[in-house]
Structures are given as structure tokens and as C-alpha cells.
C-alpha positions as CSV (number, residue, x, y, z in Angstrom):
1,E,74.4,166.7,130.3
2,Y,71.7,167.3,132.4
3,M,70.6,164.5,134.8
4,G,67.8,165.9,136.8
5,T,65.6,163.7,138.9
6,S,62.4,164.8,137.1
7,L,61.2,166.1,133.8
8,M,57.5,165.1,133.5
9,A,56.0,168.5,134.4
10,D,52.7,169.5,133.0
11,G,53.4,172.3,130.3
12,T,51.6,173.7,127.1
13,S,54.7,172.9,124.8
14,G,53.6,171.7,121.4
15,S,49.8,171.5,122.4
16,G,48.5,172.9,119.7
17,N,50.8,170.2,117.7
18,A,49.7,167.7,119.8
19,A,45.5,168.3,119.4
20,E,46.0,167.9,115.7
21,V,47.6,164.7,115.6
22,I,45.0,163.5,118.4
23,R,42.1,164.5,116.0
24,T,43.7,163.0,112.7
25,G,45.3,160.0,114.3
26,V,43.8,158.0,116.7
27,L,40.2,159.9,117.3
28,A,40.2,159.2,113.0
29,H,40.4,155.7,114.0
30,D,38.3,155.6,116.7
31,P,35.8,158.4,116.9
32,W,34.8,156.8,120.8
33,L,37.5,158.1,121.9
34,K,36.3,161.5,121.4
35,G,35.4,161.6,125.4
36,S,39.0,161.0,126.0
37,E,40.3,163.6,123.8
38,P,41.7,165.9,126.3
39,A,43.5,163.2,128.2
40,L,45.2,162.0,125.2
41,V,46.2,165.5,123.9
42,K,47.6,166.1,127.3
43,R,49.8,162.7,126.9
44,F,51.2,163.5,123.8
45,E,52.1,167.0,124.8
46,R,54.0,165.3,127.5
47,Y,55.6,163.0,125.3
48,L,56.5,165.8,123.1
49,E,57.6,168.1,125.7
50,L,59.8,165.0,126.9
51,V,61.6,164.5,123.6
52,E,62.6,168.4,123.2
53,Q,64.0,168.4,126.6
54,I,66.0,165.1,125.7
55,E,67.1,166.8,122.3
56,L,68.5,169.8,124.4
57,A,70.1,168.0,127.0
58,E,71.9,165.1,125.3
59,G,71.6,165.6,121.9
60,S,68.9,163.4,120.3
61,L,66.8,160.4,121.9
62,E,69.2,157.9,119.8
63,H,72.4,159.1,121.7
64,F,70.6,159.5,125.0
65,A,69.9,155.8,124.8
66,D,73.7,155.3,123.3
67,S,74.5,155.7,127.4
68,Y,75.2,151.8,127.1
69,K,78.2,152.9,125.7
70,R,79.3,155.3,128.5
71,Y,78.4,153.8,131.8
72,G,79.1,151.0,133.6
73,L,83.0,149.4,132.9
74,H,84.4,149.9,129.5
75,E,87.8,150.1,127.4
76,D,88.7,153.8,126.1
77,R,91.5,153.0,123.1
78,Q,92.3,156.8,123.4
79,C,95.7,157.2,124.5
80,S,96.6,160.8,126.1
81,D,99.8,161.8,128.2
82,T,98.5,160.1,131.4
83,A,97.0,157.0,129.9
84,P,99.3,156.3,126.8
85,F,97.7,152.7,126.4
86,G,94.7,153.8,126.9
87,S,92.3,153.0,130.1
88,V,89.6,151.4,131.5
89,V,86.8,154.1,132.5
90,F,84.0,153.5,135.1
91,R,80.9,155.5,135.1
92,D,77.8,155.1,137.5
93,W,74.3,157.0,138.9
94,A,74.4,156.9,142.8
95,P,73.5,159.8,143.5
96,N,72.8,158.6,147.2
97,A,76.4,157.4,148.1
98,R,79.1,159.8,149.9
99,A,81.6,157.9,148.2
100,A,82.4,155.1,145.7
101,H,84.8,152.5,144.9
102,L,85.9,150.0,142.2
103,I,86.8,147.2,143.4
104,G,87.7,143.5,141.8
105,E,90.2,140.8,141.3
106,F,92.2,143.7,139.3
107,N,93.1,145.5,142.9
108,D,93.1,142.0,145.0
109,W,89.8,144.0,146.3
110,N,91.2,146.8,147.9
111,R,88.8,149.3,149.1
112,T,90.3,152.3,149.2
113,S,92.7,151.9,146.1
114,H,90.6,153.4,143.3
115,A,88.3,156.0,144.0
116,C,85.6,157.7,141.9
117,T,84.9,161.3,141.4
118,R,81.2,162.3,141.6
119,D,79.6,165.2,139.9
120,S,77.1,167.6,140.7
121,F,74.2,165.1,139.3
122,G,75.1,162.1,141.4
123,V,77.5,160.3,138.1
124,W,80.4,158.6,140.1
125,T,83.2,158.2,137.2
126,L,86.8,156.3,137.6
127,T,89.6,156.5,134.4
128,I,92.4,153.7,135.4
129,P,95.7,153.7,132.8
130,N,95.9,150.5,131.2
131,P,99.6,149.7,132.2
132,G,100.9,148.5,129.1
133,R,100.4,147.9,125.4
134,D,98.9,144.7,125.7
135,T,98.3,144.8,129.4
136,R,94.3,146.1,130.4
137,A,93.6,147.5,133.7
138,V,90.8,145.7,134.6
139,A,91.3,141.9,132.7
140,L,88.2,141.1,130.7
141,G,86.4,138.4,132.6
142,S,87.9,139.3,136.3
143,R,85.3,139.8,139.1
144,V,84.3,143.2,139.7
145,K,82.5,145.4,142.1
146,V,81.3,149.0,143.2
147,A,82.1,149.9,146.6
148,F,79.3,152.4,148.1
149,T,80.1,154.4,151.4
150,L,76.7,156.1,152.8
151,E,76.3,159.4,154.7
152,S,75.7,157.1,157.6
153,G,79.2,155.5,157.0
154,E,77.9,151.8,156.3
155,Q,79.9,150.7,153.3
156,I,77.8,147.9,150.5
157,D,78.9,145.9,147.9
158,R,77.1,146.0,144.4
159,F,77.4,145.0,141.1
160,P,77.5,147.8,138.8
161,S,74.2,148.2,137.6
162,W,75.1,148.2,133.8
163,T,77.1,145.3,134.2
164,M,77.2,143.3,130.9
165,R,78.4,139.8,132.5
166,V,77.1,137.5,135.6
167,V,78.0,134.3,136.2
168,E,77.3,131.6,138.6
169,D,79.9,130.4,140.8
170,P,80.8,126.7,139.7
171,E,82.1,125.8,143.2
172,R,79.1,127.6,145.2
173,P,75.5,127.4,143.5
174,G,73.2,130.3,144.0
175,L,76.7,132.7,144.3
176,H,77.3,135.0,141.3
177,H,79.4,137.0,140.4
178,S,80.0,140.4,137.8
179,L,82.8,140.3,135.5
180,H,84.5,142.8,133.2
181,W,83.0,142.2,129.7
182,D,83.5,144.9,127.4
183,L,82.0,146.0,124.1
184,S,85.0,145.4,122.2
185,Q,85.4,141.8,123.4
186,S,82.9,140.1,121.3
187,A,80.4,142.4,120.2
188,G,82.9,144.4,118.3
189,T,84.8,141.3,116.8
190,Y,82.1,138.6,116.4
191,A,81.8,138.5,112.4
192,W,78.3,138.5,111.9
193,K,77.2,136.0,108.8
194,H,73.5,136.6,108.2
195,S,71.4,140.2,107.6
196,R,68.1,140.5,109.6
197,P,65.3,139.3,108.1
198,A,62.4,140.8,106.7
199,R,59.5,141.8,108.7
200,P,56.6,138.6,108.1
201,A,53.8,139.6,106.6
202,H,51.5,136.7,109.0
203,L,54.0,136.5,111.9
204,R,54.1,133.3,113.8
205,I,56.1,133.4,117.1
206,Y,57.6,130.3,118.6
207,E,58.2,131.5,122.5
208,A,60.8,129.6,123.4
209,H,63.1,129.2,126.8
210,V,66.5,128.4,126.0
211,G,67.2,126.5,129.1
212,I,64.3,124.1,128.9
213,S,65.4,123.0,125.5
214,S,67.2,120.1,126.5
215,E,65.7,116.6,126.2
216,E,68.1,115.9,129.3
217,P,67.4,116.9,133.0
218,R,69.7,119.9,133.1
219,V,69.9,123.5,131.9
220,C,70.3,123.9,127.8
221,T,72.8,126.0,126.4
222,Y,72.6,128.2,123.6
223,A,75.1,126.2,121.3
224,E,72.6,123.4,122.0
225,F,69.9,125.4,121.1
226,T,71.1,127.1,118.0
227,R,72.6,123.7,116.8
228,N,69.3,121.5,118.0
229,V,66.0,123.6,118.3
230,L,66.4,126.2,115.7
231,P,66.0,123.6,113.0
232,R,63.0,122.2,114.7
233,I,61.3,125.8,114.5
234,Q,62.7,126.1,110.8
235,A,61.1,123.1,109.8
236,A,57.6,123.8,112.0
237,G,57.0,126.8,110.1
238,Y,57.4,129.5,112.4
239,N,59.2,132.4,111.2
240,A,59.8,134.1,114.6
241,V,61.4,133.3,117.8
242,Q,60.4,135.0,120.8
243,L,63.5,134.5,123.6
244,M,62.4,134.4,127.0
245,A,64.7,134.5,130.1
246,I,67.8,136.4,128.6
247,M,67.9,139.0,130.6
248,E,70.4,137.8,134.0
249,H,68.1,136.4,136.6
250,V,70.0,134.9,139.5
251,Y,67.0,132.8,140.2
252,Y,66.3,130.3,137.5
253,G,62.8,129.4,138.9
254,S,61.8,132.7,138.5
255,F,61.2,132.1,134.5
256,G,63.4,134.8,133.6
257,Y,60.6,137.4,135.3
258,Q,62.6,138.7,138.5
259,V,65.5,140.7,136.1
260,T,68.8,141.5,138.0
261,S,70.9,142.7,136.1
262,F,69.4,144.3,132.7
263,F,72.4,144.8,130.6
264,A,73.6,141.0,131.0
265,A,73.0,137.8,128.7
266,T,72.4,135.6,131.2
267,G,75.5,133.3,131.8
268,R,73.9,130.1,132.8
269,F,73.4,129.4,128.8
270,G,76.8,130.3,128.0
271,P,78.9,133.1,127.0
272,P,77.5,136.4,125.1
273,E,79.2,134.9,121.8
274,D,76.9,131.8,122.1
275,L,73.7,134.1,122.1
276,M,75.0,136.6,119.1
277,A,76.0,132.8,117.3
278,L,72.1,131.9,118.0
279,I,70.5,135.1,116.3
280,D,72.7,135.1,113.4
281,E,72.0,131.6,112.6
282,A,68.1,132.4,113.4
283,H,68.4,135.1,110.8
284,G,70.3,132.9,108.8
285,R,67.3,130.3,108.9
286,G,64.5,133.3,108.0
287,L,63.8,133.5,111.4
288,V,63.3,137.0,113.5
289,V,64.1,137.1,117.2
290,L,62.3,139.0,119.1
291,L,63.4,139.4,123.2
292,D,60.8,138.7,125.8
293,A,61.8,142.2,127.6
294,V,60.8,143.1,131.5
295,H,60.8,146.6,131.8
296,S,57.6,146.6,134.0
297,H,59.6,145.6,137.7
298,A,63.0,144.4,138.7
299,S,64.3,141.9,141.4
300,K,64.2,142.7,145.1
301,N,67.7,141.6,145.3
302,A,70.2,143.9,146.7
303,L,73.4,142.3,146.5
304,D,73.2,140.9,142.9
305,G,70.6,143.5,141.5
306,L,69.1,147.1,141.6
307,N,67.1,147.1,144.8
308,N,69.1,149.5,147.1
309,Y,71.3,150.1,144.8
310,D,73.3,153.5,146.2
311,G,71.6,152.7,149.8
312,S,68.3,154.6,148.9
313,D,65.3,152.5,147.8
314,H,64.6,155.6,145.3
315,H,67.4,154.7,142.7
316,L,65.4,154.2,139.4
317,F,62.3,152.9,141.5
318,H,59.6,154.8,143.1
319,A,60.4,155.1,147.1
320,G,58.2,153.4,149.4
321,A,54.8,151.3,148.6
322,R,54.2,152.7,145.1
323,G,57.6,151.3,144.5
324,Q,57.0,147.7,145.5
325,H,54.9,145.6,143.8
326,P,51.7,143.9,146.0
327,L,51.7,140.7,144.0
328,W,55.2,140.0,142.5
329,D,57.5,141.1,145.2
330,S,59.7,143.2,143.0
331,R,60.4,146.9,142.5
332,L,58.7,149.2,140.0
333,F,60.5,151.6,138.3
334,N,59.8,155.8,138.3
335,Y,59.5,156.6,134.2
336,S,59.2,160.1,136.0
337,Q,63.0,160.0,136.4
338,W,65.4,160.9,134.2
339,E,68.2,158.6,134.7
340,T,65.4,155.8,134.6
341,L,64.7,156.9,131.3
342,R,68.0,156.6,130.1
343,F,68.4,153.1,132.1
344,L,65.5,151.8,130.2
345,L,65.8,153.2,126.7
346,S,69.6,152.5,126.6
347,N,68.6,148.9,127.8
348,C,66.6,148.9,124.5
349,K,68.9,149.9,121.8
350,F,71.8,147.5,123.6
351,W,69.8,144.8,122.6
352,L,69.2,145.7,119.6
353,D,72.6,147.1,118.9
354,V,74.9,144.8,120.1
355,F,72.7,141.0,120.0
356,H,70.7,142.1,116.4
357,F,67.6,141.2,118.2
358,D,64.7,142.1,115.8
359,G,62.4,143.8,118.2
360,F,60.3,142.9,122.2
361,R,57.7,141.4,123.5
362,F,57.3,143.9,126.6
363,D,56.3,142.0,129.6
364,G,53.7,143.4,132.4
365,V,52.5,146.0,130.1
366,T,49.4,146.3,132.5
367,S,51.1,146.6,135.3
368,M,52.9,149.8,133.8
369,L,49.6,151.1,132.6
370,Y,48.0,151.6,135.5
371,H,48.7,153.0,139.0
372,H,46.8,149.9,140.4
373,H,48.7,147.1,138.5
374,G,45.8,145.2,137.1
375,V,45.8,144.0,140.6
376,G,41.9,143.6,142.0
377,H,40.7,145.3,139.0
378,S,38.3,143.7,136.0
379,F,38.0,146.3,132.8
380,S,34.7,146.4,131.8
381,G,35.7,148.0,128.6
382,T,34.4,151.4,129.2
383,Y,37.1,154.3,128.3
384,D,37.4,156.0,131.6
385,E,39.0,153.2,132.8
386,Y,41.7,153.7,130.2
387,F,42.3,157.7,130.4
388,G,41.5,158.7,133.5
389,D,43.5,159.4,137.1
390,A,44.6,155.8,137.1
391,T,46.7,155.8,134.4
392,D,50.1,155.8,135.0
393,L,51.1,159.0,132.4
394,D,55.0,159.1,133.0
395,A,54.7,154.8,132.1
396,C,52.8,155.4,128.9
397,V,55.1,158.4,127.9
398,Y,57.7,156.0,128.6
399,M,56.3,153.4,126.3
400,M,55.7,155.6,123.2
401,L,60.0,157.0,123.9
402,A,61.0,153.3,123.4
403,N,58.5,152.5,120.5
404,R,59.7,155.7,118.8
405,L,63.4,154.5,119.2
406,I,62.9,151.3,118.6
407,H,61.4,151.3,115.4
408,A,64.1,155.0,114.6
409,L,66.4,152.2,114.8
410,H,64.8,149.5,112.4
411,P,61.9,150.5,111.2
412,E,60.8,147.0,110.4
413,N,61.6,145.8,114.2
414,I,58.5,144.5,116.0
415,T,57.0,145.3,119.6
416,I,54.6,143.7,121.1
417,A,52.5,144.4,124.6
418,E,51.4,141.9,127.3
419,D,48.3,144.0,128.2
420,V,45.1,142.3,129.4
421,S,43.3,145.3,130.4
422,G,42.6,146.4,126.3
423,M,43.7,149.6,126.3
424,P,42.7,151.3,123.1
425,T,45.6,153.0,121.1
426,L,47.6,150.5,122.7
427,A,48.9,149.5,119.2
428,R,49.0,152.5,117.1
429,P,51.9,154.4,115.5
430,V,53.1,157.1,118.2
431,S,52.8,159.6,115.1
432,E,48.9,159.0,115.5
433,G,49.4,159.6,119.4
434,G,49.1,156.3,120.3
435,L,51.8,154.3,122.3
436,G,53.4,152.7,119.2
437,F,53.5,148.9,119.2
438,D,52.5,147.1,116.5
439,Y,51.0,144.1,118.2
440,R,49.1,143.5,121.4
441,L,48.8,139.9,122.8
442,A,44.7,138.8,122.8
443,M,45.2,137.5,126.6
444,A,41.7,136.7,126.9
445,V,41.9,133.8,124.1
446,P,43.5,131.5,126.0
447,D,41.8,131.7,129.1
448,M,38.9,131.4,127.4
449,W,40.0,127.9,126.0
450,I,41.1,126.9,129.1
451,K,38.2,127.8,130.9
452,L,36.0,126.1,127.9
453,L,37.8,123.0,129.2
454,K,37.6,122.8,132.4
455,E,34.0,124.2,133.1
456,K,31.6,122.8,130.4
457,T,31.1,119.8,128.2
458,D,31.4,119.7,124.6
459,E,27.4,119.9,124.6
460,Q,27.5,123.5,126.1
461,W,30.1,125.0,123.9
462,S,28.6,127.5,121.9
463,M,29.6,128.7,118.8
464,G,28.3,132.2,119.4
465,D,30.4,132.3,122.0
466,L,33.6,131.1,120.3
467,V,33.6,133.6,117.5
468,Y,32.9,136.4,120.0
469,A,35.6,135.8,122.1
470,L,38.2,135.4,119.2
471,E,36.8,138.2,117.5
472,N,36.4,140.5,120.4
473,R,39.4,142.8,119.7
474,R,39.7,146.5,118.3
475,T,39.8,146.3,114.6
476,D,42.3,149.3,114.4
477,E,45.1,147.4,116.1
478,R,46.6,144.2,115.5
479,S,46.6,141.4,117.7
480,V,48.6,138.2,118.8
481,G,46.2,135.1,119.0
482,Y,47.3,132.1,121.0
483,A,45.3,129.3,122.2
484,E,47.7,128.9,125.4
485,S,51.6,130.1,126.1
486,H,54.1,129.3,128.8
487,D,51.6,130.5,131.5
488,Q,49.4,128.0,131.1
489,A,52.6,125.4,130.6
490,L,53.2,126.3,134.1
491,V,53.1,124.2,137.3
492,G,49.6,124.7,138.8
493,D,47.6,124.7,135.5
494,K,47.7,121.9,132.5
495,T,48.6,122.5,128.5
496,L,45.4,122.2,126.2
497,A,46.9,119.0,125.4
498,F,46.7,118.1,128.9
499,W,43.3,119.1,129.6
500,L,42.2,117.0,126.7
501,M,43.6,113.9,127.6
502,D,45.1,113.9,130.8
503,A,46.2,110.6,132.0
504,D,45.5,108.6,129.0
505,M,48.9,110.7,127.4
506,Y,50.9,108.2,129.5
507,T,48.9,104.8,128.1
508,N,47.1,105.5,125.2
509,M,49.5,107.5,122.7
510,S,51.1,104.6,120.6
511,V,49.8,104.1,117.2
512,L,50.1,100.5,117.8
513,Q,46.7,100.2,119.7
514,P,43.5,102.0,118.8
515,P,43.0,105.3,120.5
516,S,41.0,105.5,123.7
517,D,37.9,107.9,123.2
518,R,39.5,110.6,125.0
519,V,42.6,110.6,123.2
520,Q,40.8,110.9,120.0
521,R,38.4,113.6,121.2
522,G,41.3,115.7,122.3
523,I,43.9,114.8,119.6
524,A,40.8,116.0,117.3
525,L,40.0,119.1,119.2
526,H,43.7,120.1,120.0
527,K,43.8,120.5,116.0
528,M,40.8,122.8,116.2
529,I,41.4,124.7,118.5
530,R,44.5,125.5,117.2
531,L,43.8,126.3,113.9
532,L,40.2,128.5,114.9
533,T,42.6,130.6,117.3
534,M,45.3,131.5,114.7
535,A,42.8,131.9,111.6
536,L,40.1,133.8,114.1
537,G,42.0,134.9,116.8
538,G,44.5,137.2,115.8
539,E,46.7,139.2,112.8
540,A,49.5,137.2,114.2
541,F,49.8,133.6,116.2
542,L,52.3,132.5,119.0
543,C,52.9,128.7,120.2
544,F,55.1,128.3,123.2
545,E,57.7,125.3,123.0
546,G,56.4,121.7,122.3
547,N,52.8,122.8,122.6
548,E,52.9,122.3,118.7
549,F,53.1,118.4,119.3
550,G,50.9,118.6,122.3
551,H,53.7,118.3,124.9
552,P,52.6,116.3,128.0
553,E,52.7,117.3,131.8
554,W,53.6,120.8,133.4
555,L,56.7,123.0,133.5
556,D,58.3,123.1,136.9
557,F,61.7,124.8,137.5
558,P,63.9,122.9,140.0
559,R,63.2,124.5,143.6
560,D,63.3,123.2,147.5
561,G,59.2,122.1,147.0
562,N,60.4,119.5,144.0
563,G,63.9,118.6,145.7
564,W,65.4,121.0,142.7
565,S,64.6,118.1,140.0
566,F,65.1,119.4,136.3
567,H,62.5,116.5,135.3
568,F,59.9,119.1,134.2
569,A,62.3,121.9,133.4
570,R,63.3,120.1,129.6
571,R,61.2,119.5,126.7
572,Q,60.4,115.9,125.7
573,W,61.9,116.4,121.9
574,G,61.6,112.1,121.8
575,L,58.3,112.2,121.9
576,R,57.6,114.2,118.9
577,D,60.2,112.1,116.9
578,D,58.8,109.2,117.8
579,R,56.5,107.6,114.7
580,L,54.9,105.1,117.2
581,L,53.8,107.7,118.9
582,R,50.6,110.2,118.2
583,Y,52.1,113.3,119.1
584,H,54.2,113.7,115.9
585,H,50.6,113.8,114.4
586,L,49.9,117.0,116.2
587,A,53.2,118.4,115.5
588,E,52.7,117.4,111.3
589,F,49.0,119.2,111.4
590,D,50.7,121.9,113.1
591,A,53.3,122.4,110.4
592,A,50.7,122.1,107.6
593,M,48.8,125.0,109.4
594,C,51.9,127.0,109.5
595,A,52.3,126.3,106.0
596,L,49.1,127.0,105.1
597,A,49.7,130.7,106.7
598,A,52.8,131.0,104.9
599,S,51.1,130.7,101.2
600,P,49.5,133.6,99.2
601,A,46.2,132.5,99.8
602,W,46.3,133.2,103.5
603,H,45.3,136.7,103.9
604,C,46.4,138.5,106.9
605,D,45.8,141.8,106.1
606,E,41.8,141.6,106.5
607,R,39.4,139.7,108.8
608,P,37.6,136.8,107.9
609,F,33.7,137.1,107.4
610,V,31.7,134.9,109.6
611,S,28.9,133.6,107.4
612,L,28.2,130.6,110.2
613,K,27.6,130.2,113.7
614,H,25.2,127.1,113.8
615,E,24.7,125.7,117.4
616,D,22.4,123.2,116.5
617,D,24.7,121.6,114.0
618,R,27.9,122.7,116.4
619,V,29.3,124.5,112.8
620,I,31.6,127.6,112.1
621,A,32.3,128.7,108.7
622,F,34.0,131.7,107.7
623,D,35.9,132.8,104.5
624,T,38.6,135.1,103.5
625,R,39.3,136.2,99.7
626,S,40.8,132.9,98.6
627,L,40.3,130.2,101.5
628,V,37.2,129.1,103.4
629,F,37.0,127.4,106.8
630,V,34.4,125.3,107.8
631,F,34.9,123.7,111.6
632,N,32.7,120.7,112.9
633,F,32.6,120.7,116.4
634,H,30.1,118.3,116.8
635,W,31.5,115.1,118.8
636,D,29.4,112.3,116.7
637,K,27.4,114.1,113.7
638,A,28.7,114.1,110.0
639,Y,27.1,116.4,107.6
640,V,26.4,115.6,103.5
641,D,25.8,118.0,101.1
642,Y,26.4,121.0,103.7
643,R,26.0,124.6,102.6
644,V,28.6,126.7,103.3
645,G,28.5,130.6,101.7
646,V,31.6,131.6,99.8
647,R,32.9,134.9,98.9
648,T,34.4,134.2,95.5
649,P,32.8,131.7,92.8
650,G,35.1,128.6,91.5
651,V,36.2,125.4,92.2
652,Y,36.9,124.4,95.1
653,V,39.3,121.4,96.5
654,H,40.9,120.7,100.0
655,A,43.8,123.5,101.1
656,L,43.9,121.7,104.5
657,D,42.0,118.8,106.3
658,S,42.4,117.7,110.0
659,D,40.6,114.3,108.9
660,Y,43.9,113.2,107.3
661,G,45.6,110.1,108.6
662,V,49.5,111.7,108.8
663,F,47.3,114.1,111.2
664,G,46.0,111.4,113.4
665,G,42.4,111.5,111.6
666,L,39.9,108.8,109.9
667,D,40.2,109.9,106.3
668,R,36.7,110.3,106.4
669,N,37.2,113.4,103.2
670,A,38.2,112.7,99.6
671,H,41.4,114.2,99.4
672,D,40.9,115.1,95.5
673,A,37.2,115.9,95.9
674,E,36.4,119.0,93.8
675,H,33.2,121.4,94.8
676,F,31.7,123.5,92.2
677,S,30.2,126.8,93.6
678,V,26.8,127.8,92.8
679,S,25.8,131.3,92.1
680,E,23.2,132.0,94.6
681,Q,23.3,133.7,98.1
682,W,23.9,131.7,101.5
683,H,24.7,133.3,104.3
684,G,25.2,136.9,103.4
685,R,27.9,135.1,100.7
686,P,27.1,135.6,96.9
687,A,27.4,132.1,96.4
688,Y,27.8,128.2,98.2
689,I,29.4,124.8,97.9
690,Q,28.3,121.8,99.0
691,I,30.7,119.8,101.0
692,Y,31.0,117.1,103.8
693,A,32.1,117.6,107.0
694,P,32.6,115.0,109.5
695,A,32.6,115.0,112.8
696,R,35.3,117.1,115.0
697,T,37.3,118.4,111.8
698,V,38.1,121.6,110.0
699,V,38.7,121.1,106.7
700,V,40.1,124.7,104.8
701,Y,38.8,125.0,100.8
702,K,40.6,126.8,98.2
703,V,40.0,128.1,95.1
704,R,41.8,125.7,92.4
705,E,43.6,127.9,90.1
């Protein structure tokens, strides 16, 4: 196997093919890319060159990504004269080390008894024969480390970089241990009951963190999430679960974004088998499961992480200042390095193969795309910003490789990019010259809503600005729209519900008393904001855990600053379940909204036509082939016989009404009302209907069958 340090040199391999791919691919979808054609061709040439090199050296991209089966600590069941009962094999790359020894409970932490041998590429290998037919040389679940000796003579102990099991010491909080966990231990023996669901036509993602999912002030487990939360997600109408904080991170308060062990499912939620059972049960409920993957950076921890792994600052990372993120205090991967590619591509395949994830939400993609990592940079939308010298070509090519691999393994796998820059081609297929993601997060939308609620009164809202912000995305790339995510829930910010209702959420949420003006406004706008975002803000939708029912307060993990309290690191499901509190009104509207999106009437393959943005009336109206949406944002004006343009002539009836009493509304509309279209041009549509639009409501109409 070739294991050189860098294979990203410029070249002309496949240049003619690359130019043709760009011309007939991304350029055909967006002619404005013409000025960036040379940069796009160069990027695709790099990609083709690297694919060719990987296939030459490793056999195939898939075999390259199978390295997780060979690196780290594994059982080898093959018998030989020297290992009649099989053996345990350790393999790792640490070119800066002078010597390497495997140490652990298996040898009473003897630092010299089990020496590894090094090849010319810096890969250390050790084979330990099993002493008996039923006895392993390294017991499963036993503690293990690798001890490196540096050229200076210094000795350092590290968790194996490919370790698959890390647990916290039950008697010494904060101290973690790397354990021997082999794929055959459960991945090869767990009996999967359910096949992977098909990719949903309209993706509705429930973003969840297992640890905060208990109502009690403690860490929730995989098993409890499976038992208690998956049924809620299914009942709420979501068809995908995005699991945060699964990759091992020894600091709980990092929200999972300071990863220390990339191949280990965090042990604080339970054993890996319980995560498998969670995903299996989700599949049985028709839910696809996405992993929140962090390939943009890694924790600076050394003793239990990857930093200074072999005594150098450039193991898997860039050396010097380029390898340090200026804001995140973390290490940055060197995507031009062969072994970094092996590590990260294998990581993708590992989570898909072993745990049956259905895809990834890649975190921090903006940081990967640019040498400046988006820090202190405001993107104006000019194409030079995306394809100039500031772009990290190596990172772009890595993402192309990762997306090719992920979709080759299972064509219906889903990848989502968290990018705030708006880089064109991000969510176009690799075969067209794009980076290959299926969706991008519409990150400007939640910022818009929060800014609006913080800085403007209702009278200052502009209907045109709202529509522009929601529709301001690339027409040839799919987006995940969302009104808020975990970012807005974190301490220091507020959720939409908290911005809308604030302290009244503590005293005025009982249905046994009339709502305060603030609560009545908040409940009405919460429903309108979420439906408007789902219908107009993207081809998919995302909801953070608890936001569907307006979860109060903020999210704050145990830390020194809050006395290590779990009070704000939990979900108060009882608020949603209590029929005497108004939270269930929001939850039931959200479920009805999701049910509508799941119906055949919801055409997610086309953008709605916005026929009305009336500033004085505060009305937004738009339609698809089968549905008509009417939002009246006016705080006190209702409109009788209000004309709304429709595409399809017919008789229209209610499909959804935020003013229904079951949703906390005032029931001002007749649920059985019929609206006959008039075949006359109105606001660019061939017909219109006349409706009643109460203040601060949204009503969705459909053609009667």
C-alpha cells in the first residue's frame, strides 16, 4: 500500500474529461459559473487524479475506506503454525515515533513486552497469538493504550487513534479509558431486524441529542431514547432522526463538536450495541437516521484524543498555525495527506457499515471550504469568493471523495452540508463536477427570524423581506429549511418560543386561564413561522428536539459556571404531555403540519409560486399544484372575501388552519367552508378564490377531491 504524505500535486490527468464534465454538468445548471470554469475544471482534475491514485495504490476507493477493518486493534481468526488459535492484531500510523508498544491490562501495563514493528511508511504492526481456543490475547472490554517512544527518548501514552470504545471511569469522573472492542463483538453478532427505509420524498429531520433526552437531570441513554423518544418522533410526523454528539467527545459540554475518538460511539450513553438497537428500531418505525459528523476539526486533547498523537503537531493535521482553528481552539485536518484521507473516508464507511446510519450531516463545512474558515469574512455572493485562492481545494476534493463513497455504498444515503457561505455546486452531484451533497442547510433563515424578533416590532415586519429571505437560495440545489436548531437553543441565545413569550411562559401557559397578550401572540406566530419556513424555506425541514412544542428556556450543559447542573440539559416532555398547558397546542399543530407535508398534495419537487406579498395587509399568499397557503401577519385586522390567486380551478376546502381550537386558536373559520374558484386572472394566476383570513393565522386550502 502507498502511504506517502501528499498526493495532491497539480496535474493534467483527465483534463479533457474534466472540462467536458464541467461544461455539461454544473455549468449547464448555472451559466453564471462560466467565469469560474477554470477553477472548477482544476478541482475536478484533482479529484480524478486522486481517484486514480487511490485505485492504483489501494485497489478501490471502497477498499481504501475499509481500512477501519485493518487499523486499530482487531481479532484475526485465521490460524497458523505461530497462532494456532488465531491472534489479535494492532496496526496504526505514527511516523514520528521511534518505537511503539501496546500496553494494557492484558500485559499488566508492561511497557516493553509487546513491541510493534514499523514499515517504511510509519505504520506500526503487532500480532499477538491467542493463548487458547477460547482465550483472547487481549480480552474484550479490557483497557489498552499504545506507548510511543520519540526520537528524544520521551515516552507518551495514547488511546489508539482508531479505538472503537471509550468509557469514563465510574469512580474518577473526567478520566476516560480506551477499551478493546472488536467488530466481531457485536457488529458481527447483532441481529438486525429491519432494513433501511427508502429516502423520503420530503425530508423532515428531527435533530436530537441522546444525552439531554431525559426529563430527569442526568444523562439519558441510548436504550431510554429508543424506548421513550423514538415513538414521539414518529408520532410527531418526522421521518428522519439526526443524532448529535455520537462520536466520542470526552467533554460533555462540547455538544459533541470536540471529537476525541472518531470511531467510538460515545460510551456515556451506553454500549455500542444499544446504539445499534436504537437505529434498528428507528428503521422499523420508518425513520432514516443521520449522524452529525465532525470532519472539519478535532479536539486538542492529547492524552485521550488525536492531538500530538505521535509527538508531532502534524499527525493527520496541518502543522503550525494552519493546523489551529482560531476560534474553536481545535486542530484542523490536512486533507492533502494520504493517511488523513484514509482515516476520514474510513470513518464514513465505518458508521454506515457497522451502525447502519443512513447518511451524515457534515458539521463546519464552511471552515473546511476556505483557508480563512469563514472567520471574520462576510460573504457577499460574488463567485470570486468561492473559487479563488481562499478556497481550500484539498478539502473540496475530500468532500467529493466522501460523497462519492457514501452514495456508492447506498445510493439512497443522504448527505447534508452545514455551510453558511452559499458556495455554488456544493449540493450538485460529483458526476456533474459538484461537491456531491444532497442538501445544504439554509442557515440564513433562523438568523433572519431571530433578528426580526429581537430588533423589530410586528408593525415593522416586511412581507417582501420575509419572502426574499426564505426564497433566497440556489434553485438548482436542495436546501434544508429551519426556523431554529440547537444553535438557537444554547445558553446565551433564546428559542423562538422564548423570544416570543419570554417570562410569560412561566405563568401564562395554563388553559385554565385566559392567555396573556404575549402568549396569544407567541402561540400564533410560532405556528405561522414554522409553517412558512417549511413551505417556503427549503426542500426539506429540520426541527431541534423540543422546539415543536415550544420548549422553554435554553440549553446549558453541566459546567463549572453553572455548578455542574443538569437542570438545563434535559427535555421537559411533561410540558408537552400536560393537557392543561398550552404546549400541546403547538405540538399538535406541528404534527398536523408534518402530516400535510407527508400527503400527496405536498409537492416538494417544485417551488411554490408567491402570488401576494401585501405590505399594508400584511398578507403572504402562494400556491403549488394542489395547495394554497394564506398567511395573515396583521396583528388585529381580519379580511372577509379576500381574493387569493390559485393555479388550479376547483372547489377549495381547508387542509390546515392554525386558528383551530385544538391548536390553541380561536376557531374563527368554518371548518366545512367551501370556496369556489372564479376563472379570472388574479395576481398572476388563472383563477382566484375568496376566503376569510383572521388576524395572525395561516390557512392552507386544497382542491376538494
